[in-house]
LUMVEXDO-895588 format. One record per atom (N, C-alpha, C, O): residue in three letters; x, y, z. Coordinates in steps of 0.2 Angstrom, whole numbers, padded with zeros to 4 digits, always signed. Layout:
% LUMVEXDO-895588
ALAXYZ...
% end
This chain:
% LUMVEXDO-895588
MET+0186+0328+0436MET+0192+0325+0434MET+0192+0319+0432MET+0187+0316+0434SER+0195+0317+0427SER+0194+0309+0423SER+0198+0305+0428SER+0202+0308+0431ASN+0197+0297+0430ASN+0200+0293+0435ASN+0206+0293+0431ASN+0211+0291+0435SER+0208+0293+0425SER+0214+0292+0422SER+0220+0298+0422SER+0226+0297+0420VAL+0217+0304+0424VAL+0220+0310+0425VAL+0221+0311+0432VAL+0215+0312+0435LYS+0227+0312+0436LYS+0226+0314+0442LYS+0226+0322+0442LYS+0229+0325+0437ALA+0222+0326+0447ALA+0222+0333+0447ALA+0228+0335+0448ALA+0232+0333+0452LEU+0229+0341+0444LEU+0237+0344+0445LEU+0234+0351+0448LEU+0229+0353+0448PRO+0238+0354+0451PRO+0240+0362+0453PRO+0236+0367+0447PRO+0237+0366+0441ASN+0233+0371+0448ASN+0232+0376+0444ASN+0237+0379+0440ASN+0236+0382+0434THR+0244+0379+0444THR+0250+0383+0440THR+0252+0377+0435THR+0256+0378+0431SER+0250+0370+0435SER+0251+0365+0431SER+0247+0368+0424SER+0250+0369+0419TYR+0242+0368+0425TYR+0238+0370+0420TYR+0239+0376+0416TYR+0238+0377+0410ALA+0242+0381+0420ALA+0244+0386+0417ALA+0251+0385+0413ALA+0252+0388+0407VAL+0254+0381+0415VAL+0261+0380+0412VAL+0259+0375+0406VAL+0262+0376+0401LEU+0255+0371+0406LEU+0251+0367+0401LEU+0248+0372+0395LEU+0248+0371+0389GLY+0244+0377+0399GLY+0242+0381+0394GLY+0245+0385+0390GLY+0243+0385+0384LEU+0251+0388+0393LEU+0254+0392+0389LEU+0259+0388+0383LEU+0262+0391+0379LEU+0260+0381+0386LEU+0264+0377+0381LEU+0260+0375+0375LEU+0263+0374+0370SER+0253+0374+0377SER+0248+0372+0371SER+0248+0376+0364SER+0244+0375+0359PHE+0252+0382+0365PHE+0250+0386+0358PHE+0255+0383+0354PHE+0256+0385+0349GLY+0259+0378+0356GLY+0263+0374+0351GLY+0270+0377+0350GLY+0273+0376+0345GLU+0273+0382+0355GLU+0279+0384+0355GLU+0285+0379+0360GLU+0282+0376+0364GLU+0290+0379+0360GLU+0295+0377+0364GLU+0296+0383+0369GLU+0296+0389+0367PHE+0296+0383+0376PHE+0298+0390+0380PHE+0304+0388+0385PHE+0304+0383+0387SER+0307+0392+0386SER+0311+0391+0393SER+0307+0392+0398SER+0301+0394+0397GLY+0308+0391+0405GLY+0305+0393+0411GLY+0304+0400+0411GLY+0299+0403+0411TYR+0311+0403+0410TYR+0311+0411+0409TYR+0304+0414+0405TYR+0300+0418+0407GLU+0305+0411+0398GLU+0300+0413+0393GLU+0292+0413+0396GLU+0289+0417+0397ILE+0291+0405+0399ILE+0286+0404+0402ILE+0281+0409+0407ILE+0275+0411+0407ARG+0288+0410+0412ARG+0286+0416+0416ARG+0284+0422+0413ARG+0279+0425+0413LYS+0288+0424+0410LYS+0287+0430+0406LYS+0280+0431+0403LYS+0276+0436+0404GLU+0278+0425+0399GLU+0270+0426+0396GLU+0266+0423+0402GLU+0259+0424+0401ALA+0268+0421+0406ALA+0262+0419+0413ALA+0261+0427+0416ALA+0256+0427+0420ALA+0264+0433+0416ALA+0263+0437+0419ALA+0257+0441+0416ALA+0255+0445+0420ALA+0255+0440+0409ALA+0249+0443+0407ALA+0242+0438+0413ALA+0236+0440+0415LEU+0245+0433+0415LEU+0239+0430+0418LEU+0237+0434+0426LEU+0232+0432+0429LYS+0240+0439+0427LYS+0240+0442+0433LYS+0232+0446+0433LYS+0229+0445+0438PHE+0230+0449+0427PHE+0225+0453+0426PHE+0218+0450+0426PHE+0212+0453+0426PHE+0219+0442+0427PHE+0213+0437+0429PHE+0214+0433+0432PHE+0209+0431+0434TYR+0218+0430+0434TYR+0220+0425+0440TYR+0224+0427+0444TYR+0223+0430+0449TRP+0232+0424+0443TRP+0237+0426+0446TRP+0243+0424+0443TRP+0243+0419+0439SER+0248+0427+0443SER+0254+0425+0438SER+0260+0422+0443SER+0262+0425+0448PRO+0261+0415+0441PRO+0265+0410+0447PRO+0273+0414+0446PRO+0275+0417+0441ALA+0276+0412+0453ALA+0282+0413+0454ALA+0288+0410+0449ALA+0287+0405+0447GLN+0292+0413+0448GLN+0297+0408+0444GLN+0299+0402+0447GLN+0299+0397+0443SER+0300+0403+0452SER+0300+0395+0456SER+0295+0389+0456SER+0296+0383+0455GLN+0290+0393+0457GLN+0282+0388+0454GLN+0284+0385+0448GLN+0284+0379+0446ILE+0286+0389+0444ILE+0286+0387+0436ILE+0291+0382+0434ILE+0289+0377+0430TYR+0297+0383+0438TYR+0302+0376+0438TYR+0300+0370+0442TYR+0302+0365+0441SER+0296+0372+0446SER+0293+0365+0451SER+0288+0362+0446SER+0289+0356+0444GLU+0284+0367+0444GLU+0280+0362+0439GLU+0280+0359+0434GLU+0277+0355+0431LEU+0287+0363+0430LEU+0290+0360+0425LEU+0293+0352+0426LEU+0293+0347+0422LYS+0296+0352+0432LYS+0299+0345+0434LYS+0293+0341+0435LYS+0293+0336+0432ARG+0288+0343+0439ARG+0282+0338+0440ARG+0279+0336+0433ARG+0279+0330+0432LEU+0279+0340+0428LEU+0275+0340+0423LEU+0280+0334+0416LEU+0277+0330+0412GLU+0287+0336+0417GLU+0291+0331+0414GLU+0290+0324+0418GLU+0289+0318+0415LYS+0291+0324+0423LYS+0289+0316+0427LYS+0284+0314+0425LYS+0284+0307+0425SER+0278+0318+0424SER+0272+0314+0421SER+0270+0312+0415SER+0265+0309+0413ASN+0277+0315+0411ASN+0275+0314+0403ASN+0272+0318+0399ASN+0271+0317+0393PHE+0270+0324+0405PHE+0266+0330+0400PHE+0269+0335+0397PHE+0265+0338+0394VAL+0276+0335+0398VAL+0282+0339+0395VAL+0286+0335+0393VAL+0286+0330+0396THR+0291+0337+0388THR+0297+0336+0387THR+0301+0341+0387THR+0298+0347+0387SER+0307+0340+0387SER+0313+0346+0387SER+0318+0344+0382SER+0318+0338+0380ARG+0323+0349+0381ARG+0328+0348+0378ARG+0331+0354+0379ARG+0329+0359+0379LYS+0339+0351+0380LYS+0343+0356+0383LYS+0347+0361+0375LYS+0349+0358+0370VAL+0348+0367+0377VAL+0350+0371+0370VAL+0356+0375+0372VAL+0356+0381+0375GLU+0362+0373+0370GLU+0367+0377+0373GLU+0367+0382+0368GLU+0365+0383+0362GLN+0371+0387+0373GLN+0372+0394+0370GLN+0379+0398+0370GLN+0382+0398+0376ASP+0381+0400+0367ASP+0389+0405+0367ASP+0387+0411+0370ASP+0384+0416+0369GLY+0393+0409+0377GLY+0394+0416+0381GLY+0387+0416+0386GLY+0388+0420+0391LYS+0382+0411+0386LYS+0378+0411+0391LYS+0376+0405+0393LYS+0377+0400+0390PRO+0373+0405+0399PRO+0372+0398+0402PRO+0366+0394+0398PRO+0361+0396+0395ASN+0369+0387+0398ASN+0363+0382+0392ASN+0355+0384+0395ASN+0354+0385+0401LYS+0351+0383+0389LYS+0344+0382+0394LYS+0341+0378+0392LYS+0342+0376+0386GLN+0335+0376+0395GLN+0331+0370+0394GLN+0324+0373+0391GLN+0321+0378+0394LEU+0323+0370+0385LEU+0316+0371+0382LEU+0312+0366+0382LEU+0314+0360+0381TYR+0305+0369+0384TYR+0300+0363+0387TYR+0293+0364+0380TYR+0291+0369+0378LYS+0292+0357+0379LYS+0288+0357+0374LYS+0280+0351+0378LYS+0280+0346+0380ILE+0275+0355+0377ILE+0269+0350+0377ILE+0268+0345+0375ILE+0268+0344+0369THR+0267+0338+0379THR+0265+0331+0375THR+0257+0330+0373THR+0253+0334+0374ASP+0258+0324+0369ASP+0251+0323+0367ASP+0246+0322+0373ASP+0240+0323+0372VAL+0251+0318+0380VAL+0247+0317+0385VAL+0246+0323+0390VAL+0241+0323+0394GLY+0251+0328+0389GLY+0249+0334+0392GLY+0244+0338+0390GLY+0241+0341+0394LEU+0243+0338+0383LEU+0238+0342+0380LEU+0231+0337+0380LEU+0226+0341+0379ASP+0230+0332+0381ASP+0225+0327+0383ASP+0223+0330+0390ASP+0217+0332+0391ALA+0228+0331+0395ALA+0225+0332+0402ALA+0225+0340+0405ALA+0224+0342+0410LEU+0226+0343+0398LEU+0223+0351+0398LEU+0216+0350+0396LEU+0211+0351+0400ARG+0215+0347+0390ARG+0208+0346+0388ARG+0203+0342+0393ARG+0197+0344+0393VAL+0205+0339+0397VAL+0201+0336+0401VAL+0200+0341+0407VAL+0194+0342+0410TRP+0205+0345+0410TRP+0203+0350+0414TRP+0197+0354+0413TRP+0193+0355+0417LEU+0200+0358+0406LEU+0197+0361+0404LEU+0189+0359+0402LEU+0185+0363+0402THR+0187+0353+0401THR+0181+0349+0400THR+0177+0348+0407THR+0172+0351+0408ASN+0180+0345+0411ASN+0178+0342+0417ASN+0178+0346+0422ASN+0173+0346+0426GLU+0183+0350+0423GLU+0184+0354+0430GLU+0178+0360+0431GLU+0177+0364+0427PRO+0175+0359+0436PRO+0170+0366+0437PRO+0174+0372+0439PRO+0179+0374+0441ILE+0168+0377+0436ILE+0174+0384+0436ILE+0173+0385+0444ILE+0168+0382+0447GLU+0178+0388+0448GLU+0179+0389+0454GLU+0175+0395+0456GLU+0173+0399+0452ASN+0173+0396+0462ASN+0168+0403+0464ASN+0174+0408+0463ASN+0180+0406+0464THR+0172+0414+0462THR+0179+0420+0461THR+0178+0422+0468THR+0173+0422+0472VAL+0184+0423+0470VAL+0187+0425+0477VAL+0191+0433+0476VAL+0196+0433+0474MET+0188+0438+0478MET+0191+0443+0478MET+0197+0445+0484MET+0195+0446+0490LYS+0202+0445+0483LYS+0207+0448+0487LYS+0208+0455+0485LYS+0211+0457+0480HIS+0204+0460+0489HIS+0203+0467+0487HIS+0206+0471+0493HIS+0202+0471+0497SER+0211+0473+0495SER+0213+0476+0499SER+0209+0484+0500SER+0207+0486+0505MET+0208+0487+0494MET+0202+0493+0497MET+0197+0491+0498MET+0196+0492+0504LEU+0194+0488+0496LEU+0187+0485+0499LEU+0186+0481+0507LEU+0181+0481+0511PHE+0193+0478+0508PHE+0193+0477+0514PHE+0195+0482+0519PHE+0194+0481+0525LYS+0198+0488+0517LYS+0200+0493+0522LYS+0193+0497+0521LYS+0190+0498+0527LEU+0190+0498+0516LEU+0183+0500+0516LEU+0179+0499+0521LEU+0176+0504+0524PHE+0178+0492+0522PHE+0174+0488+0525PHE+0173+0490+0533PHE+0169+0488+0537PHE+0181+0493+0535PHE+0182+0494+0542PHE+0182+0502+0541PHE+0184+0505+0546ALA+0182+0504+0537ALA+0184+0513+0537ALA+0180+0517+0543ALA+0182+0522+0544HIS+0175+0514+0546HIS+0172+0517+0552HIS+0177+0521+0557HIS+0176+0526+0560VAL+0182+0518+0557VAL+0186+0518+0563VAL+0192+0523+0561VAL+0197+0525+0564THR+0192+0526+0554THR+0196+0532+0552THR+0193+0537+0550THR+0187+0538+0549SER+0197+0542+0549SER+0194+0548+0546SER+0194+0547+0537SER+0197+0543+0534GLN+0188+0553+0534GLN+0187+0552+0529GLN+0194+0554+0524GLN+0196+0552+0519GLU+0196+0558+0527GLU+0203+0561+0524GLU+0207+0555+0522GLU+0208+0554+0516VAL+0209+0550+0527VAL+0212+0545+0526VAL+0209+0541+0520VAL+0211+0540+0514LEU+0203+0539+0522LEU+0201+0535+0516LEU+0200+0538+0507LEU+0199+0535+0502ILE+0200+0545+0508ILE+0200+0549+0502ILE+0207+0547+0498ILE+0209+0546+0492ASP+0211+0548+0503ASP+0220+0546+0501ASP+0220+0539+0497ASP+0222+0537+0492GLN+0218+0536+0503GLN+0219+0528+0500GLN+0215+0527+0493GLN+0217+0525+0488LEU+0208+0530+0493LEU+0205+0529+0486LEU+0210+0532+0480LEU+0210+0530+0474ASN+0213+0538+0482ASN+0215+0542+0477ASN+0222+0537+0474ASN+0224+0538+0468ALA+0225+0533+0479ALA+0230+0529+0478ALA+0228+0523+0474ALA+0232+0519+0472PHE+0222+0522+0475PHE+0219+0515+0472PHE+0217+0517+0464PHE+0217+0513+0460ILE+0215+0524+0464ILE+0213+0526+0457ILE+0220+0525+0453ILE+0219+0523+0448VAL+0224+0527+0455VAL+0232+0529+0453VAL+0235+0521+0450VAL+0238+0521+0445GLN+0232+0516+0456GLN+0236+0508+0453GLN+0231+0507+0449GLN+0233+0504+0444SER+0224+0508+0449SER+0220+0505+0443SER+0221+0509+0437SER+0220+0505+0432LYS+0223+0515+0436LYS+0226+0517+0430LYS+0232+0514+0428LYS+0233+0513+0422GLU+0235+0513+0431GLU+0243+0509+0430GLU+0240+0502+0427GLU+0243+0500+0421GLN+0237+0498+0430GLN+0234+0492+0428GLN+0230+0493+0421GLN+0230+0487+0417LEU+0227+0497+0419LEU+0224+0498+0413LEU+0229+0499+0407LEU+0229+0496+0402GLY+0234+0503+0410GLY+0241+0504+0406GLY+0245+0499+0404GLY+0247+0498+0399GLN+0245+0495+0410GLN+0249+0489+0408GLN+0245+0482+0406GLN+0249+0477+0405LEU+0239+0482+0406LEU+0234+0479+0401LEU+0235+0482+0394LEU+0234+0478+0390ALA+0235+0488+0394ALA+0234+0489+0385ALA+0241+0489+0383ALA+0243+0489+0377ILE+0247+0488+0388ILE+0254+0485+0384ILE+0254+0478+0381ILE+0255+0476+0376VAL+0250+0473+0389VAL+0249+0467+0387VAL+0247+0467+0379VAL+0250+0465+0375GLN+0240+0470+0379GLN+0236+0469+0372GLN+0241+0471+0367GLN+0240+0468+0362GLU+0246+0476+0366GLU+0248+0479+0361GLU+0254+0475+0360GLU+0257+0475+0354PHE+0257+0471+0364PHE+0264+0467+0363PHE+0265+0460+0365PHE+0270+0457+0364SER+0258+0457+0367SER+0259+0450+0370SER+0262+0447+0363SER+0261+0448+0357GLU+0266+0442+0367GLU+0270+0436+0361GLU+0265+0430+0360GLU+0266+0425+0356LEU+0260+0430+0364LEU+0255+0426+0362LEU+0251+0427+0355LEU+0252+0432+0352ASP+0247+0422+0353ASP+0243+0423+0347ASP+0238+0428+0347ASP+0233+0426+0348THR+0240+0435+0344THR+0234+0440+0343THR+0228+0436+0340THR+0222+0437+0342ASN+0231+0432+0336ASN+0222+0433+0332ASN+0218+0425+0335ASN+0214+0422+0332ASN+0221+0424+0341ASN+0216+0419+0345ASN+0212+0424+0348ASN+0214+0429+0351PRO+0204+0422+0346PRO+0198+0426+0349PRO+0198+0426+0356PRO+0197+0431+0359TYR+0198+0421+0359TYR+0198+0419+0366TYR+0203+0422+0369TYR+0201+0425+0374GLN+0208+0423+0368GLN+0213+0428+0372GLN+0210+0436+0371GLN+0209+0440+0376GLN+0210+0437+0365GLN+0207+0445+0363GLN+0200+0446+0369GLN+0199+0451+0373HIS+0195+0441+0370HIS+0188+0440+0374HIS+0191+0442+0382HIS+0189+0447+0385VAL+0196+0438+0383VAL+0199+0438+0390VAL+0203+0445+0392VAL+0202+0448+0397LEU+0206+0448+0387LEU+0210+0455+0388LEU+0203+0461+0387LEU+0205+0466+0390GLU+0199+0461+0384GLU+0193+0463+0384GLU+0189+0464+0392GLU+0188+0469+0395TRP+0189+0458+0392TRP+0184+0456+0399TRP+0189+0461+0404TRP+0187+0465+0408GLY+0196+0459+0404GLY+0199+0462+0410GLY+0200+0469+0410GLY+0201+0472+0415GLU+0200+0473+0404GLU+0198+0480+0403GLU+0194+0482+0406GLU+0194+0487+0409GLN+0188+0478+0404GLN+0180+0481+0407GLN+0180+0481+0413GLN+0177+0485+0416HIS+0185+0476+0416HIS+0184+0475+0424HIS+0189+0480+0427HIS+0187+0483+0432TYR+0194+0482+0424TYR+0198+0487+0427TYR+0192+0494+0427TYR+0190+0497+0432LYS+0191+0495+0420LYS+0187+0501+0420LYS+0181+0503+0425LYS+0178+0508+0427ALA+0179+0496+0426ALA+0173+0496+0431ALA+0176+0497+0438ALA+0173+0501+0442GLU+0181+0495+0440GLU+0185+0496+0447GLU+0185+0504+0447GLU+0183+0508+0452LEU+0188+0507+0441LEU+0191+0513+0442LEU+0185+0518+0443LEU+0186+0523+0446ALA+0178+0515+0439ALA+0174+0521+0439ALA+0170+0520+0447ALA+0169+0525+0450SER+0170+0513+0449SER+0168+0514+0457SER+0171+0516+0462SER+0169+0518+0467ALA+0177+0517+0460ALA+0182+0521+0464ALA+0182+0528+0466ALA+0181+0530+0471GLU+0181+0532+0459GLU+0181+0537+0457GLU+0173+0539+0459GLU+0173+0545+0462LYS+0168+0537+0459LYS+0162+0538+0462LYS+0161+0538+0468LYS+0158+0542+0471LEU+0165+0535+0471LEU+0164+0535+0479LEU+0170+0540+0481LEU+0168+0544+0485LEU+0175+0541+0478LEU+0178+0548+0479LEU+0174+0554+0479LEU+0175+0559+0483GLU+0170+0554+0475GLU+0167+0560+0474GLU+0161+0561+0479GLU+0157+0565+0480HIS+0160+0555+0482HIS+0154+0555+0486HIS+0156+0557+0494HIS+0153+0560+0498LEU+0162+0554+0494LEU+0166+0555+0500LEU+0168+0564+0499LEU+0168+0567+0504LYS+0169+0566+0494LYS+0173+0573+0494LYS+0167+0577+0495LYS+0168+0583+0498SER+0161+0576+0493SER+0155+0580+0493SER+0152+0580+0501SER+0150+0585+0504GLN+0153+0574+0504GLN+0152+0574+0511GLN+0157+0578+0516GLN+0154+0582+0520THR+0163+0578+0514THR+0167+0582+0516THR+0167+0590+0517THR+0169+0593+0522GLU+0163+0592+0511GLU+0162+0599+0510GLU+0157+0602+0513GLU+0156+0608+0515ILE+0152+0597+0514ILE+0146+0598+0518ILE+0146+0600+0525ILE+0142+0603+0529GLN+0151+0596+0528GLN+0154+0595+0535GLN+0156+0601+0537GLN+0159+0602+0543
% end
């Protein structure tokens, strides 16, 4: 990180990144757009987004303006500043790529599966397969209806990478499931 820019939490960079597309967003709208991040990183909670927006505004990385609405509470719209865009660029350029850390409950359980029955493991793999198919379905919806710039080739690459990842997860689980079922039939 450059000496002139203090490192921010990843949630700040997520917010700056979403605002870098040039639109003003409310905190709610940022949270809605950030939901797509769960397919490859994590999706910050609404409270995290509002905390980061306050931090970013205090540091002049974003500006806000109040919009009055008829019959609804007023809303605050946020926009990235040139300083915020520079901070995002410095982060993209200088921050090293973190090691990918898997938090994979199916693999975690599989690692200790020697203390349970194959039937339990088969049930859990079936549930995991259902979840993986749901994730693929949700990713397809994001690809189809994303409000982000669909002409952005980088976003398209990320969505395609995510799709390949979930398909590989599904294929691995299905392969293991077939193996376990064949072992159960032999016994």
